[in-house]
C-alpha positions in Angstrom: -16.5 -40.8 -19.7 -15.8 -42.1 -16.2 -18.7 -43.6 -14.2 -20.2 -41.2 -11.7 -19.4 -42.1 -8.1 -22.8 -43.4 -7.1 -23.2 -46.7 -5.3 -26.8 -46.6 -4.3 -29.8 -44.2 -4.6 -29.1 -42.4 -1.4 -25.4 -41.8 -2.1 -25.8 -38.5 -4.1 -23.4 -36.8 -1.9 -20.6 -38.8 -3.5 -21.3 -37.1 -6.8 -20.1 -33.8 -5.4 -16.5 -34.7 -6.2 -17.4 -34.4 -9.8 -18.2 -30.7 -9.2 -15.0 -29.0 -7.9 -16.8 -25.7 -7.9 -18.8 -26.9 -4.9 -15.6 -26.8 -2.9 -15.2 -23.1 -3.3 -15.7 -20.7 -0.4 -17.9 -17.7 -1.0 -16.3 -14.5 0.0 -13.4 -16.6 1.2 -15.5 -17.6 4.2 -18.7 -19.5 3.6 -19.1 -23.0 1.9 -21.1 -22.7 -1.3 -24.7 -23.9 -1.1 -25.8 -23.7 -4.7 -29.6 -23.5 -5.0 -30.0 -21.7 -8.3 -30.3 -24.8 -10.5 -33.5 -23.8 -12.2 -31.5 -20.9 -13.8 -28.4 -23.0 -14.7 -26.9 -26.2 -13.4 -23.2 -26.7 -12.7 -21.1 -28.8 -15.1 -19.3 -32.0 -13.8 -15.7 -32.7 -14.5 -16.4 -35.5 -17.0 -18.5 -33.2 -19.2 -15.8 -30.5 -19.1 -13.1 -33.0 -19.8 -14.9 -34.5 -22.9 -15.3 -31.0 -24.3 -11.7 -30.2 -23.7 -10.5 -33.4 -25.2 -12.6 -32.7 -28.4 -11.2 -29.2 -28.6 -7.6 -30.4 -28.2 -7.7 -33.5 -30.3 -10.6 -33.4 -32.7 -11.8 -29.9 -33.4 -12.6 -28.8 -36.9 -15.6 -27.3 -38.6 -18.2 -29.9 -39.6 -19.9 -31.0 -42.8 -17.7 -28.8 -45.0 -14.2 -30.4 -45.2 -13.1 -33.6 -46.8 -10.0 -33.9 -44.6 -9.6 -36.3 -41.7 -10.1 -33.8 -38.9 -13.3 -32.4 -40.4 -14.7 -35.9 -41.0 -13.8 -36.9 -37.4 -15.4 -33.8 -36.0 -18.5 -34.3 -38.2 -18.9 -37.9 -37.0 -18.6 -36.7 -33.4 -21.2 -34.0 -34.0 -23.7 -36.4 -35.6 -23.1 -38.9 -32.9 -24.1 -36.2 -30.4 -27.3 -35.8 -32.3 -27.9 -39.6 -32.2 -27.4 -39.4 -28.4 -30.0 -36.7 -28.1 -32.4 -38.6 -30.4 -32.2 -41.6 -28.2 -32.5 -39.5 -25.0 -35.9 -38.1 -26.1 -36.9 -41.3 -28.0 -37.5 -39.5 -31.3 -38.4 -41.7 -34.3 -35.9 -40.0 -36.6 -32.6 -38.3 -35.8 -33.4 -35.5 -38.3 -36.2 -34.5 -35.9 -33.4 -33.2 -33.6 -32.5 -29.6 -34.4 -29.6 -28.1 -32.6 -30.3 -24.5 -31.5 -28.6 -22.0 -29.2 -31.2 -22.9 -26.5 -34.9 -23.1 -25.6 -35.5 -19.5 -26.6 -34.1 -19.8 -30.1 -36.1 -23.1 -30.6 -39.4 -21.4 -29.7 -38.6 -18.4 -31.9 -37.8 -20.8 -34.8 -41.2 -22.4 -34.5 -43.0 -19.1 -34.0 -41.5 -17.8 -37.2 -41.1 -20.8 -39.5 -44.3 -22.6 -38.5 -46.3 -19.6 -37.2 -45.9 -17.2 -40.1 -47.1 -20.0 -42.4 -50.1 -21.2 -40.4 -51.4 -18.3 -38.2 -54.1 -16.0 -39.7 -55.9 -12.9 -38.4 -58.4 -13.9 -35.7 -56.6 -17.2 -34.9 -55.9 -18.0 -31.3 -52.7 -19.1 -29.5 -53.3 -20.7 -26.1 -50.7 -20.0 -23.5 -50.5 -20.4 -19.7 -49.9 -17.6 -17.3 -47.1 -19.7 -15.8 -45.1 -19.8 -19.0 -41.5 -18.5 -19.1 -41.1 -15.3 -21.1 -39.4 -17.3 -23.8 -42.7 -19.1 -24.3 -44.7 -16.0 -24.2 -43.0 -13.2 -26.1 -42.4 -15.1 -29.4 -46.1 -15.9 -29.6 -47.1 -12.3 -28.7 -44.8 -11.2 -31.6 -46.4 -13.7 -33.9 -49.9 -12.4 -32.9 -48.7 -8.8 -33.6 -47.4 -9.9 -37.0 -50.5 -11.8 -38.0 -53.5 -10.3 -36.2 -54.0 -13.3 -34.1 -54.7 -13.2 -30.4 -53.3 -14.9 -27.3 -55.7 -16.7 -24.9 -54.5 -17.4 -21.4 -55.0 -20.2 -18.9 -54.8 -18.8 -15.4 -53.5 -21.1 -12.7 -54.8 -21.6 -9.2 -51.9 -21.0 -6.8 -51.9 -24.5 -5.3 -52.4 -26.4 -8.5 -50.8 -27.0 -11.8 -52.9 -27.3 -14.9 -56.5 -28.5 -14.6 -56.8 -30.3 -17.9 -60.6 -29.9 -18.2 -60.5 -26.2 -17.5 -57.5 -25.8 -19.9 -59.3 -27.8 -22.6 -62.3 -25.6 -22.2 -60.2 -22.7 -23.6 -59.6 -24.5 -26.9 -61.9 -23.0 -29.6 -62.4 -23.6 -33.3 -59.9 -20.7 -33.8 -57.1 -22.2 -31.7 -54.1 -23.0 -33.8 -51.3 -23.4 -31.3 -51.1 -24.5 -27.7 -47.9 -24.0 -25.8 -47.1 -24.7 -22.1 -44.3 -25.5 -19.7 -43.7 -29.2 -18.8 -42.6 -27.9 -15.4 -43.2 -24.4 -14.1 -39.9 -22.7 -13.3 -41.6 -20.7 -10.5 -44.5 -22.9 -9.1 -42.7 -26.2 -9.7 -45.8 -28.0 -10.9 -45.6 -30.8 -13.5 -48.0 -30.6 -16.4 -49.9 -33.6 -17.7 -48.1 -33.3 -21.1 -49.3 -36.4 -22.9 -53.0 -35.8 -22.0 -52.8 -32.1 -23.0 -51.2 -33.1 -26.3 -53.8 -35.7 -27.0 -56.7 -33.3 -26.3 -55.2 -30.5 -28.4 -54.2 -32.6 -31.4 -57.6 -34.3 -31.4 -59.0 -30.8 -32.2 -56.4 -30.0 -34.8 -54.3 -27.8 -32.6 -50.5 -27.8 -32.9 -48.6 -28.2 -29.7 -45.3 -27.0 -28.2 -43.9 -28.0 -24.8 -41.2 -26.1 -23.1 -39.3 -28.9 -21.5 -36.4 -26.8 -20.2 -37.2 -27.5 -16.5 -38.2 -31.1 -17.2 -35.3 -32.8 -19.0 -32.7 -32.3 -16.2 -34.8 -34.3 -13.8 -37.2 -36.7 -15.6 -37.2 -38.8 -18.8 -38.7 -37.1 -21.9 -40.3 -39.5 -24.4 -41.6 -37.5 -27.3 -43.6 -40.4 -28.6 -45.4 -40.8 -25.3 -46.0 -37.0 -25.0 -47.0 -36.9 -28.7 -46.5 -33.2 -28.9 -45.6 -31.6 -32.2 -42.7 -29.7 -30.8 -40.6 -29.8 -27.6 -37.6 -27.6 -26.7 -35.0 -27.6 -24.0 -31.5 -26.2 -23.1 -28.2 -27.8 -22.3 -27.1 -25.5 -19.5 -30.0 -26.6 -17.3 -29.0 -30.3 -17.5 -25.3 -30.3 -16.7 -24.3 -29.2 -20.2 -22.8 -26.0 -21.6 -24.5 -22.8 -22.5 -25.2 -21.9 -26.1 -26.8 -25.2 -27.0 -30.4 -26.4 -27.0 -32.6 -28.8 -28.8 -35.8 -28.4 -30.8 -37.6 -31.6 -31.4 -40.2 -31.4 -34.1 -42.3 -34.0 -35.9 -40.6 -34.7 -39.2 -43.6 -34.0 -41.4 -44.0 -30.6 -39.8 -40.4 -29.7 -40.1 -40.4 -30.7 -43.7 -43.3 -28.5 -44.6 -41.9 -25.5 -42.7 -39.8 -22.9 -44.6 -36.2 -22.4 -43.4 -35.9 -19.8 -40.7 -32.4 -18.5 -41.2 -30.5 -18.4 -44.4 -26.8 -18.9 -45.1 -24.3 -21.7 -45.1 -25.1 -25.3 -44.3 -28.9 -24.9 -44.7 -28.9 -24.9 -48.5 -28.9 -27.6 -51.2 -27.9 -25.2 -54.0 -27.6 -21.5 -54.6 -27.7 -19.6 -57.9 -28.0 -16.0 -58.9 -31.7 -16.6 -59.4 -32.4 -18.2 -56.0 -31.7 -21.2 -53.7 -33.1 -24.5 -52.6 -33.0 -25.6 -49.0 -31.2 -28.7 -47.8 -32.7 -31.7 -46.1 -33.4 -32.0 -42.4 -31.8 -31.3 -40.0 -29.4 -29.0 -41.9 -32.4 -26.9 -43.2 -32.7 -25.3 -39.7 -29.0 -25.2 -38.8 -27.7 -22.3 -40.8 -24.1 -21.4 -40.3 -21.5 -23.0 -38.2 -23.3 -25.0 -35.5 -22.5 -25.2 -31.8 -20.1 -28.0 -32.3 -18.2 -28.2 -29.0 -21.5 -27.4 -27.1 -23.2 -30.4 -28.8 -20.3 -32.6 -27.7 -20.8 -31.3 -24.2 -24.5 -31.8 -24.2 -24.2 -35.4 -25.4 -21.6 -36.0 -22.6 -24.1 -34.5 -20.1 -26.8 -36.8 -21.3 -24.5 -39.8 -20.8 -23.8 -38.6 -17.3 -27.4 -38.2 -16.5 -28.2 -41.6 -17.9 -25.5 -43.2 -15.8 -26.8 -41.6 -12.6 -30.4 -42.4 -13.6 -33.1 -39.8 -14.1 -35.5 -41.7 -11.8 -33.0 -41.6 -9.0 -32.5 -37.9 -9.6 -36.2 -37.2 -9.4 -36.6 -39.2 -6.2 -33.6 -37.5 -4.6 -34.9 -34.0 -5.5 -38.3 -35.0 -4.1 -36.6 -35.8 -0.8 -34.8 -32.5 -0.8 -37.8 -30.4 -1.6 -40.0 -32.1 1.0 -37.4 -31.5 3.7 -36.9 -27.9 2.6 -40.7 -27.1 2.6 -41.2 -28.8 5.9 -38.3 -26.8 7.5 -39.4 -23.5 5.9 -43.1 -23.7 6.7 -42.6 -22.8 10.3 -41.0 -19.5 9.5 -43.4 -16.6 10.4 -44.6 -14.7 7.4 -43.5 -17.5 5.0 -45.6 -18.0 1.9 -44.6 -20.8 -0.5 -46.1 -20.8 -3.9 -47.1 -23.9 -5.9 -48.5 -27.4 -5.2 -47.7 -29.5 -2.1 -44.2 -30.8 -1.8 -45.2 -34.3 -2.9 -46.5 -33.0 -6.2 -43.8 -30.6 -7.3 -40.4 -30.7 -8.9 -37.3 -29.5 -7.0 -38.3 -25.8 -7.1 -39.5 -23.7 -4.1 -40.5 -20.1 -4.7 -41.5 -18.0 -1.7 -42.0 -14.6 -0.2 -41.6 -13.6 3.5 -43.9 -10.9 4.8 -43.1 -7.5 3.5 -39.4 -8.3 3.0 -38.0 -7.5 -0.5 -36.9 -10.7 -2.1 -33.9 -9.1 -3.7 -32.6 -8.0 -0.3 -33.3 -11.4 1.2 -31.4 -13.1 -1.7 -28.4 -10.8 -1.2 -28.4 -11.5 2.5 -28.3 -15.2 1.8 -25.5 -14.7 -0.7 -23.4 -13.1 2.0 -23.7 -16.4 3.8 -22.8 -18.5 0.8 -26.3 -19.5 -0.3 -27.0 -19.0 -4.0 -30.7 -18.5 -4.8 -32.6 -16.5 -7.4 -34.5 -13.4 -6.6 -36.8 -11.6 -9.0 -39.6 -12.5 -11.3 -37.8 -15.5 -12.8 -38.9 -14.5 -16.3 -42.5 -15.0 -15.3 -43.9 -11.5 -14.8 -47.5 -12.3 -15.8 -47.5 -15.1 -13.2 -46.2 -12.7 -10.5 -48.8 -10.2 -11.5 -51.4 -12.9 -11.3 -50.2 -13.8 -7.8 -50.2 -10.1 -6.7 -46.5 -9.9 -6.0 -43.6 -8.1 -7.6 -40.9 -10.7 -7.1 -40.1 -13.8 -5.1 -37.1 -15.8 -4.0 -36.5 -19.2 -5.5 -34.5 -22.1 -4.2 -34.0 -24.9 -6.7 -32.4 -28.3 -6.1 -30.4 -30.7 -8.1 -28.5 -34.0 -7.9 -25.5 -32.6 -6.1 -27.5 -30.9 -3.3 -27.7 -32.8 0.0 -30.0 -33.1 2.9 -27.2 -31.6 5.1 -27.5 -28.4 3.2 -31.2 -27.9 4.0 -30.9 -27.0 7.7 -27.9 -24.7 6.8 -30.0 -22.9 4.2 -33.0 -22.5 6.6 -30.7 -21.3 9.4 -29.2 -18.6 7.1 -32.7 -17.8 5.8 -34.0 -17.2 9.3 -31.0 -15.1 10.2 -31.5 -13.0 7.1 -35.1 -12.5 7.8 -34.3 -11.4 11.4 -31.9 -8.8 10.0 -34.4 -7.4 7.5 -37.7 -7.6 9.4 
């Protein structure tokens, strides 16, 4: 893959040539300002090219054929797993399970681990800032087992107060799940400390890292969580691919989640035996091309540098909040700019966020309006919806005043 065109930390604008979609005009008039990165990032040309090359020259099903093409594809697929293993610093590559995304990874744990370990009266500790994908599977587990969910409620200006969160852990707590980065408030959780506290009390942990891995390094050995999940499409990769990291000893004791091809060791008329990790949790034909694309995205991010990306986003979000704060009726949710990821969710007076988002779209600005799959958090904040601008490595400081100018214009039309 070609080296991203980045000569120094401030030269992120030069990366835009890797994303031809950014040259498009919206409604054949407005230059695209893409600020919906928390929902899904764009894919750079080198990632697309690597996927295309694999499809054109190497594609075959994996782990099933003894011909050259299948063996070549299988090696590429497992090399992708090795890339992801190194990316998160897992001890063993079989701890990397390819899934269809964050949601499927959490559901896998909620069923395969949860059905085995959760009993009536047990407690599952969640946060009110969790994405629905880290809420609903646990609610379903509670319904199946007679367990109950316990909620950590955030203060608007803060992330997770560890002491207050730890005070919710009881002798009946079996699972604690939380977001590494809130996709609405933008706070960063103290993941390693939370894992340490929970595991010291015998509580299993799962971290939703979907909003973390595109921007900052994930070291599962430092975090020491039992499970971590993330999606490819939020980190320059394709849709339909995600990763579940799990400690090997937990994955080995968990029953298989889905049955079918690939996940078995043997099948007879009397029954079956499951295969070894990671195949045990990868039933059926896996997302082969998507795994190749995700590995290419990881290499791209590593070449740019996650620390650089984080610093660049910090500069963008500080500039955006500074410019937005003077708008009458503006309410920005979450911690101060210096303590948040590149996510800014806000409301303006009594203006409907959906209307405001559409007015911005008509000027070429792509944001996200709605509840962002965090309805409990919006209820807690006393609002029905909000508008979210989220930044990534290809956004530039030049886009900030344009975004704010169009925002002020839209507010003037709707007020």
